[in-house]
LODOKE-883890 format. One line per field, with one value per residue (C-alpha): x negated, y, z negated. Coordinates in Angstrom, 3 decimals. Layout:
N
xx	X, ...
yy	Y, ...
zz	Z, ...
***
This chain:
542
xx	-4.536, -3.252, -5.270, -4.143, -3.373, -1.054, 0.738, 1.266, 2.350, 4.819, 6.357, 6.591, 7.526, 4.840, 4.315, 1.315, 0.185, 0.175, -1.658, -4.334, -4.766, -5.265, -7.796, -9.713, -9.755, -10.905, -13.802, -14.963, -14.720, -15.977, -13.406, -10.771, -7.570, -5.500, -7.208, -6.395, -2.752, -2.532, -4.408, -2.157, 0.887, 2.320, 2.628, 1.951, -0.565, 2.195, 4.287, 1.230, 0.266, 3.813, 3.799, 0.584, 1.677, 4.915, 3.351, 0.368, 2.322, -0.379, 0.535, 0.014, -1.406, -1.610, -5.139, -4.774, -3.900, -6.148, -8.814, -11.792, -13.420, -17.019, -19.572, -17.543, -19.987, -22.799, -21.026, -20.379, -22.898, -21.786, -23.089, -20.855, -17.837, -18.513, -19.371, -16.206, -13.974, -13.271, -13.272, -13.672, -10.832, -11.435, -13.621, -12.637, -14.646, -14.941, -12.376, -12.978, -9.971, -10.765, -8.645, -9.169, -7.583, -8.962, -7.464, -7.875, -11.625, -12.655, -16.402, -16.118, -14.119, -16.660, -19.467, -17.574, -17.041, -20.698, -21.888, -19.590, -20.203, -16.812, -13.130, -12.080, -8.439, -7.425, -4.824, -3.908, -4.294, -4.105, -7.424, -7.489, -6.727, -9.565, -11.903, -10.918, -11.255, -14.790, -15.626, -14.252, -15.850, -19.342, -19.136, -19.316, -15.686, -15.344, -13.286, -15.247, -14.846, -15.492, -12.551, -10.088, -11.403, -8.043, -6.551, -6.123, -6.825, -3.289, -1.668, -2.069, 1.257, 4.071, 6.034, 4.890, 1.188, 2.013, 4.592, 1.880, -0.480, 2.147, 2.558, -1.211, -1.392, 1.445, 0.216, -3.315, -2.041, -0.164, -3.190, -5.412, -2.754, -2.515, 0.008, 0.382, -0.264, -1.043, -0.500, -1.822, -1.779, -4.981, -6.178, -7.594, -6.234, -3.763, -5.655, -4.589, -5.644, -4.751, -4.576, -6.124, -6.515, -5.753, -8.316, -7.707, -9.784, -10.137, -8.894, -8.219, -8.032, -5.402, -6.003, -3.833, -2.129, -0.476, 0.669, 4.235, 4.972, 3.366, 5.433, 8.591, 8.175, 7.865, 10.973, 12.930, 12.147, 12.623, 16.100, 15.091, 16.658, 14.179, 14.992, 14.342, 10.803, 11.382, 12.486, 11.308, 13.077, 13.179, 13.853, 12.793, 12.359, 11.432, 8.508, 7.800, 4.091, 1.835, 4.838, 5.591, 8.614, 7.413, 9.660, 8.182, 9.568, 8.871, 8.719, 7.814, 6.581, 6.219, 2.619, 0.583, -0.370, 2.783, 4.723, 2.746, 4.100, 3.450, 4.621, 4.798, 4.686, 6.816, 5.839, 8.932, 6.917, 5.192, 8.380, 7.872, 4.367, 5.591, 3.655, 0.786, 0.371, 0.114, -2.903, -1.451, -3.259, -1.615, -1.148, 0.538, 2.903, 3.790, 4.664, 6.865, 8.675, 9.197, 10.623, 12.801, 14.345, 15.893, 19.651, 19.272, 16.723, 14.440, 11.349, 9.408, 6.633, 4.193, 1.604, 0.795, 2.245, 0.970, 0.075, 2.430, 5.168, 8.039, 6.431, 6.074, 9.672, 10.842, 8.769, 10.327, 13.863, 13.277, 12.411, 15.466, 17.668, 19.772, 23.421, 24.491, 23.096, 24.610, 21.689, 22.177, 19.506, 19.701, 17.076, 16.057, 15.207, 15.856, 12.374, 13.315, 16.616, 16.787, 19.440, 21.695, 21.026, 23.314, 21.170, 22.541, 20.964, 21.476, 22.787, 23.338, 24.395, 27.329, 28.186, 26.415, 23.997, 22.272, 25.003, 27.792, 25.808, 24.550, 27.913, 29.648, 27.017, 27.648, 31.346, 30.285, 29.227, 25.615, 23.452, 20.333, 20.014, 16.945, 16.348, 13.389, 12.126, 13.102, 12.796, 14.636, 16.362, 19.664, 18.070, 16.021, 19.104, 21.109, 18.617, 18.088, 21.815, 22.430, 19.723, 21.372, 24.836, 23.939, 22.140, 18.591, 17.163, 13.991, 12.644, 9.461, 8.065, 4.960, 2.412, -1.267, -0.855, 1.656, 2.057, 2.157, 5.197, 6.987, 5.928, 7.197, 10.704, 10.747, 9.474, 12.462, 14.729, 15.678, 15.702, 12.718, 14.947, 16.962, 13.757, 12.382, 15.627, 15.899, 12.342, 11.367, 8.081, 5.863, 3.487, 1.097, -0.854, -3.264, -4.178, -7.750, -9.365, -10.140, -13.676, -13.957, -14.570, -16.104, -19.092, -19.355, -22.614, -23.661, -25.911, -27.254, -25.804, -27.918, -29.564, -28.163, -24.625, -25.100, -24.370, -21.604, -19.637, -20.258, -21.621, -24.753, -27.532, -26.077, -22.759, -22.266, -20.986, -20.378, -20.955, -20.087, -21.656, -18.802, -18.215, -15.939, -13.197, -12.895, -13.676, -17.040, -15.270, -16.301, -12.711, -9.690, -6.321, -5.450, -4.422, -2.883, -4.949, -2.531, -1.892, 1.258, 2.605, 5.693, 7.351, 7.575, 9.060, 5.788, 5.553, 9.186, 8.375, 5.431, 7.680, 10.404, 7.812, 6.833, 3.168, 1.225, 0.683, -2.901, -1.528, 0.529, -2.493, -4.707, -2.133, -1.648, -5.402, -5.906, -2.807, -1.477, -4.649, -3.719, -5.860, -6.209, -6.577, -10.316, -10.335, -8.349, -10.538, -13.745, -12.229, -11.383, -14.926, -16.315, -13.991, -15.366, -12.042, -13.251, -16.643, -18.052, -17.961, -14.225, -13.696, -15.506, -13.385, -10.241, -11.676, -12.555, -9.044, -7.802
yy	-11.889, -14.332, -17.383, -20.913, -21.396, -18.374, -19.403, -22.981, -21.973, -19.407, -21.609, -25.010, -24.129, -26.411, -25.768, -23.771, -26.646, -29.070, -26.551, -26.162, -29.959, -29.990, -27.185, -29.191, -32.208, -29.961, -28.663, -32.182, -33.584, -30.487, -30.646, -28.202, -27.665, -28.527, -31.960, -32.540, -31.621, -34.101, -36.887, -36.476, -36.911, -33.483, -32.452, -33.880, -32.390, -31.402, -29.691, -27.893, -26.658, -25.435, -23.659, -21.798, -21.038, -19.406, -17.498, -16.187, -15.688, -17.726, -20.042, -23.770, -25.963, -29.744, -30.820, -34.566, -34.232, -31.266, -31.439, -29.149, -27.356, -28.157, -25.767, -24.817, -26.604, -24.368, -21.424, -23.029, -25.404, -28.629, -27.648, -24.560, -26.649, -29.165, -26.624, -24.605, -27.351, -25.185, -26.076, -23.728, -23.746, -21.025, -18.025, -15.245, -12.060, -10.670, -12.991, -16.423, -18.592, -20.996, -23.646, -24.015, -25.737, -23.154, -19.770, -18.409, -18.982, -15.341, -16.032, -18.642, -16.308, -13.529, -15.917, -17.004, -13.373, -12.531, -15.641, -15.284, -11.524, -11.009, -10.844, -14.171, -15.213, -18.038, -20.749, -23.183, -26.955, -29.810, -30.725, -34.292, -33.099, -30.590, -33.303, -35.661, -32.856, -32.123, -35.787, -35.809, -32.514, -33.115, -36.799, -35.695, -36.575, -33.332, -32.809, -32.594, -29.016, -29.928, -32.325, -29.775, -26.294, -24.525, -25.981, -24.150, -25.658, -24.598, -26.341, -29.954, -30.196, -28.797, -25.900, -25.739, -24.816, -21.788, -20.669, -20.970, -18.901, -16.148, -16.310, -16.026, -12.983, -11.233, -12.130, -11.046, -7.719, -7.046, -8.080, -5.662, -2.900, -2.593, -0.046, -1.731, -5.065, -4.959, -8.221, -7.805, -10.410, -10.457, -12.551, -15.399, -14.884, -13.146, -10.347, -9.357, -6.117, -4.407, -0.661, -0.140, 3.362, 4.804, 2.788, -0.324, -3.401, -6.621, -9.538, -12.604, -13.979, -16.679, -19.089, -18.376, -21.781, -20.653, -17.232, -18.133, -20.044, -17.328, -14.572, -16.706, -17.013, -13.227, -12.739, -15.139, -13.480, -9.993, -10.888, -10.420, -12.029, -14.899, -15.452, -11.825, -10.967, -8.240, -5.246, -3.672, -4.717, -3.413, -5.251, -5.634, -8.127, -8.085, -9.882, -10.311, -10.687, -9.967, -8.791, -6.163, -5.917, -4.861, -4.126, -4.636, -2.579, -4.504, -3.242, -5.167, -3.906, -6.000, -5.910, -7.599, -10.605, -10.911, -8.966, -6.722, -6.431, -3.722, -4.349, -1.245, -2.033, 0.047, -0.569, 0.288, 0.378, 3.574, 5.534, 4.842, 6.305, 9.902, 12.845, 12.170, 8.692, 10.164, 12.225, 15.734, 18.192, 19.596, 23.045, 21.564, 19.521, 22.685, 24.379, 21.416, 21.526, 25.278, 25.052, 22.021, 23.869, 26.425, 25.997, 26.558, 27.253, 25.452, 23.524, 22.898, 20.371, 20.604, 18.185, 15.817, 12.349, 9.915, 12.540, 11.110, 13.772, 11.276, 9.467, 12.767, 13.724, 10.361, 10.776, 14.196, 12.972, 10.035, 12.428, 14.600, 11.508, 11.948, 11.151, 14.806, 15.391, 14.489, 13.852, 13.085, 12.338, 12.415, 10.065, 8.353, 5.785, 5.360, 4.468, 2.964, 2.638, 4.550, 3.574, 6.471, 8.490, 8.622, 7.933, 8.394, 6.465, 8.306, 6.201, 8.318, 5.301, 4.789, 8.498, 9.392, 12.025, 14.668, 17.295, 14.950, 13.324, 16.602, 18.376, 15.372, 15.257, 18.922, 18.164, 15.705, 18.756, 17.696, 19.474, 18.377, 17.412, 16.044, 15.931, 13.666, 15.772, 18.904, 17.816, 20.502, 23.889, 22.399, 20.762, 23.877, 26.110, 23.591, 23.222, 26.990, 27.754, 24.969, 26.445, 29.849, 28.462, 27.038, 23.708, 22.862, 21.500, 19.473, 18.895, 18.412, 19.601, 18.688, 21.476, 22.058, 23.618, 25.037, 28.501, 27.391, 25.291, 28.640, 29.619, 26.290, 26.930, 30.435, 29.104, 26.746, 29.790, 30.544, 34.263, 35.285, 37.047, 33.829, 31.801, 34.363, 34.455, 30.661, 29.626, 28.729, 26.895, 25.617, 22.686, 20.805, 17.644, 15.066, 11.603, 11.001, 7.666, 7.252, 6.204, 2.732, 3.225, -0.239, 0.477, 4.261, 5.879, 9.456, 11.114, 14.459, 16.573, 17.015, 20.447, 21.144, 20.964, 23.265, 26.508, 25.027, 23.507, 25.875, 23.095, 23.546, 21.098, 20.746, 19.395, 15.707, 13.901, 10.233, 7.769, 4.100, 1.297, -1.187, -4.257, -7.275, -5.223, -2.875, -5.460, -3.755, -0.608, 1.723, 2.974, 1.709, 3.384, 6.913, 10.138, 13.407, 16.478, 19.394, 23.110, 24.755, 28.262, 29.598, 32.247, 35.748, 38.994, 40.130, 36.920, 37.359, 40.845, 39.480, 36.816, 39.337, 41.653, 38.858, 38.757, 35.499, 32.738, 33.913, 37.115, 35.119, 32.966, 36.001, 37.542, 34.255, 33.813, 37.381, 37.736, 34.282, 32.294, 30.062, 26.905, 25.523, 21.942, 22.616, 23.781, 20.766, 18.327, 19.734, 19.793, 16.103, 15.400, 17.160, 15.089, 11.877, 10.862, 11.046, 11.197, 14.405, 12.801, 12.173, 15.758, 17.062, 14.801, 16.350, 19.862, 19.252, 17.974, 21.245
zz	-15.196, -17.782, -18.816, -17.999, -21.697, -21.755, -18.557, -19.700, -23.193, -21.809, -19.111, -20.807, -24.365, -25.867, -29.565, -30.703, -32.935, -30.008, -27.858, -30.552, -30.595, -26.846, -27.071, -29.659, -27.310, -24.480, -26.563, -27.443, -23.932, -22.150, -19.338, -18.119, -20.087, -17.006, -16.864, -20.544, -19.904, -17.044, -18.872, -21.910, -19.686, -20.502, -16.863, -13.415, -11.015, -8.556, -11.221, -12.544, -9.077, -8.479, -11.855, -11.062, -7.497, -8.639, -11.525, -9.555, -6.289, -4.579, -1.663, -2.252, 0.513, 0.892, 1.861, 2.383, 6.078, 6.644, 9.364, 9.079, 11.973, 12.823, 11.341, 8.279, 5.965, 7.240, 5.618, 2.235, 0.619, -1.050, -4.475, -4.508, -3.576, -6.355, -9.047, -8.517, -7.116, -4.091, -0.425, 2.569, 5.100, 7.650, 8.295, 10.668, 10.767, 7.261, 5.683, 4.153, 3.228, 0.391, -1.329, -5.079, -8.036, -10.508, -9.535, -13.077, -13.306, -13.019, -13.151, -10.429, -8.216, -8.730, -7.751, -4.642, -3.627, -4.138, -2.335, 0.655, 0.893, 2.473, 1.566, 0.067, 0.322, -2.018, -1.582, -4.337, -4.016, -6.581, -8.177, -6.861, -3.307, -3.459, -4.728, -1.912, 0.632, -0.583, -0.124, 3.422, 4.386, 3.091, 3.898, 7.564, 8.323, 10.249, 13.391, 16.626, 17.791, 21.411, 21.363, 19.971, 20.625, 20.681, 17.496, 14.228, 10.856, 10.015, 12.977, 11.807, 10.016, 12.201, 10.747, 7.153, 7.597, 9.768, 7.195, 4.563, 6.678, 6.957, 3.158, 2.745, 5.008, 3.135, -0.363, 0.483, 1.825, -1.415, -3.464, -1.561, -1.751, 2.003, 3.257, 6.660, 8.328, 12.060, 13.940, 17.460, 20.246, 22.273, 25.191, 23.104, 19.572, 17.283, 15.523, 12.000, 10.366, 7.074, 6.529, 3.099, 1.684, 5.114, 7.101, 9.212, 8.368, 10.348, 8.265, 10.362, 13.897, 14.285, 17.201, 20.223, 19.990, 16.751, 17.973, 18.915, 15.720, 13.571, 15.225, 15.126, 11.365, 11.061, 13.192, 11.033, 7.701, 9.243, 10.546, 14.188, 17.229, 17.589, 21.262, 22.243, 23.371, 25.966, 23.854, 20.557, 17.361, 13.792, 10.558, 6.960, 4.121, 0.442, -1.154, -4.854, -5.475, -8.447, -10.495, -7.853, -5.566, -2.134, 0.818, 4.281, 7.166, 10.363, 13.940, 17.082, 20.443, 23.625, 24.922, 27.648, 25.506, 23.397, 20.795, 18.471, 14.905, 12.350, 8.790, 6.579, 2.852, 0.487, -3.126, -5.180, -8.408, -7.278, -8.015, -11.713, -11.745, -11.642, -10.302, -12.704, -11.238, -7.748, -8.741, -8.897, -11.156, -14.267, -12.700, -9.652, -11.812, -13.743, -10.431, -9.455, -12.791, -12.576, -9.040, -9.806, -12.761, -10.400, -9.809, -6.052, -3.353, -0.916, -2.000, 1.199, 1.756, 4.646, 5.929, 8.774, 9.265, 6.645, 4.044, 1.414, 1.548, 1.285, -1.655, -3.505, -2.743, -4.089, -7.255, -7.919, -7.232, -9.539, -12.366, -11.621, -11.562, -14.709, -15.320, -15.181, -11.674, -8.308, -5.939, -2.235, 0.373, 4.174, 5.602, 8.805, 7.663, 3.934, 2.732, -0.617, -2.528, -5.824, -8.348, -9.297, -6.124, -3.072, -0.018, 3.502, 6.365, 9.663, 12.528, 15.671, 17.734, 15.374, 15.323, 12.087, 13.358, 11.237, 11.539, 10.548, 7.748, 6.266, 6.368, 4.847, 2.104, 1.259, 0.804, -1.920, -3.997, -4.673, -7.224, -5.370, -1.720, 0.035, 3.793, 4.508, 7.434, 9.320, 12.931, 14.881, 14.752, 13.605, 10.561, 9.747, 9.792, 7.752, 4.877, 4.605, 4.506, 1.962, -0.273, -0.023, -0.799, -4.213, -3.736, -4.739, -1.497, -0.968, 2.515, 4.528, 7.832, 9.775, 9.344, 8.668, 5.221, 2.761, 4.263, 7.896, 6.889, 6.522, 10.050, 11.412, 10.036, 11.532, 14.878, 14.923, 15.106, 11.485, 10.704, 8.516, 5.958, 5.485, 5.011, 2.557, 0.562, 0.297, -0.514, -4.076, -3.527, -0.727, -1.007, 1.236, 0.555, 1.892, 0.662, -0.480, -1.231, -4.918, -5.682, -7.232, -10.956, -11.243, -9.008, -8.899, -9.916, -10.402, -7.861, -6.787, -4.027, -0.916, -0.835, 2.611, 1.227, -1.746, 0.070, 2.197, -0.661, -3.553, -5.761, -7.846, -8.602, -12.110, -10.853, -11.538, -8.467, -7.753, -4.943, -4.609, -2.600, -3.030, -5.176, -5.411, -7.082, -4.093, -1.394, -0.821, 0.396, -2.439, -2.706, -4.597, -4.113, -3.064, -4.757, -3.632, -2.765, -2.813, -2.698, -4.071, -4.343, -6.096, -3.939, -5.440, -4.114, -2.541, -0.494, 0.525, 1.821, 3.840, 5.392, 6.288, 7.862, 10.253, 9.251, 9.858, 7.312, 6.675, 5.167, 2.676, 1.840, 1.225, -1.098, -3.015, -3.521, -4.772, -6.926, -7.861, -8.424, -5.493, -5.164, -1.655, -0.467, -0.361, -3.986, -5.172, -3.232, -4.713, -8.198, -7.948, -6.711, -9.790, -11.980, -10.456, -8.894, -5.305, -3.640, -2.163, 1.288, 0.842, -0.329, 2.747, 4.964, 3.475, 3.862, 7.514, 8.051, 6.543
***
């Protein structure tokens, strides 16, 4: 994160000489640089707050009309508020919302995280407003909870505060790299959870009185019909936060206590990371490159829902995306637009079903075609025949592992000899939680696991207890655990003979040096990328 000096210098165009003078004054007076800027008349407090809010993608909140709930001061002592010029706003479960005028004070933020021992969400407020709020709060000018038990601290200023709360929820989700936001109406509140590294975490409980306005705001930005509450709706919106462009896919579902929303975050920057950035091993990447260099054939991905198949397909297509190639995708839905690639969004209600879309795409003479998922016999037959007719085809199917993906295609009614003739490579993957490198520590494997895992007492493994960088989870991000196999003539013969997937696996292990999901998971545990517990979780899933 940039310093205040860097942000101010970049955004205002102040000369370096003048900035050095101000830094000299700051050193003599022993006050913050922002206070010097304001006292010297270079910028107003409001302009400065707006500058920081836009640069840091942090919501700004006016505190002068803010009323605090009773008991909040018991969670946050006065000396902490005065030292860090921060004031507590709301605590729900494991999340503490705090207003501060010093969002760039890394040491202060670390202290607040450690003191609160929970997930802190920051909003930005002008320094003088924070100071006045501290005076009101610790001067006992606190709202009587018994007189207003169903009010939210965000409901005091109609309209704007709820919009700010929605902004806070979205910005915090991006900051914590959440893949989904679950907004769930309950009897007495609106429950908000984030899915981070595959696991749902409670974040916030919004008072019931604010439910309708909160959901109305979501409907508005998602381009929903605001007046419709009886049927499910789908929409989307883009959000730029922390120098990342994130698209949220939004779906609503009517429930007993109101409409439930799930927001799925699609980080478009991940396409630029390549296969290396997704965590694939060097050998696996070599297999991908070898298969993708073929002029035609089927490259088939297997795995359960949520295993990252589409992300991997996008990463490969992005690397194949050169001016001399004509790449077409058939998707439902299109997960993320890619410049230079023709992407077809199926719309059966309008007459654009799979058959019509796929056949029309073939008439566009593509070099590469991608079908996001093989869902039925028609799609299975289509991708196989396209691979045999001269196109390089990428597709995915739900299966337990790489070789059972072959069985799934055959079970859908495609002749084994056609499958065998078309296949170039099969792949399966899972997503594992990366161990936090900031708080990981080496440890010894339990003796009871030695025989079961194949590890020895000399193997160096890592565990993590959690820290402020990983929100006490011990994990930060995810990577791919995978298995791949290039198809040779012997495997084609096994497929044509109708033998089960286990026969193909046995041959690949003995003759091709095939590494399974288990092998890859344990290798990444040895490399310190994931914990042994996470590797075992992946293995059990296998």
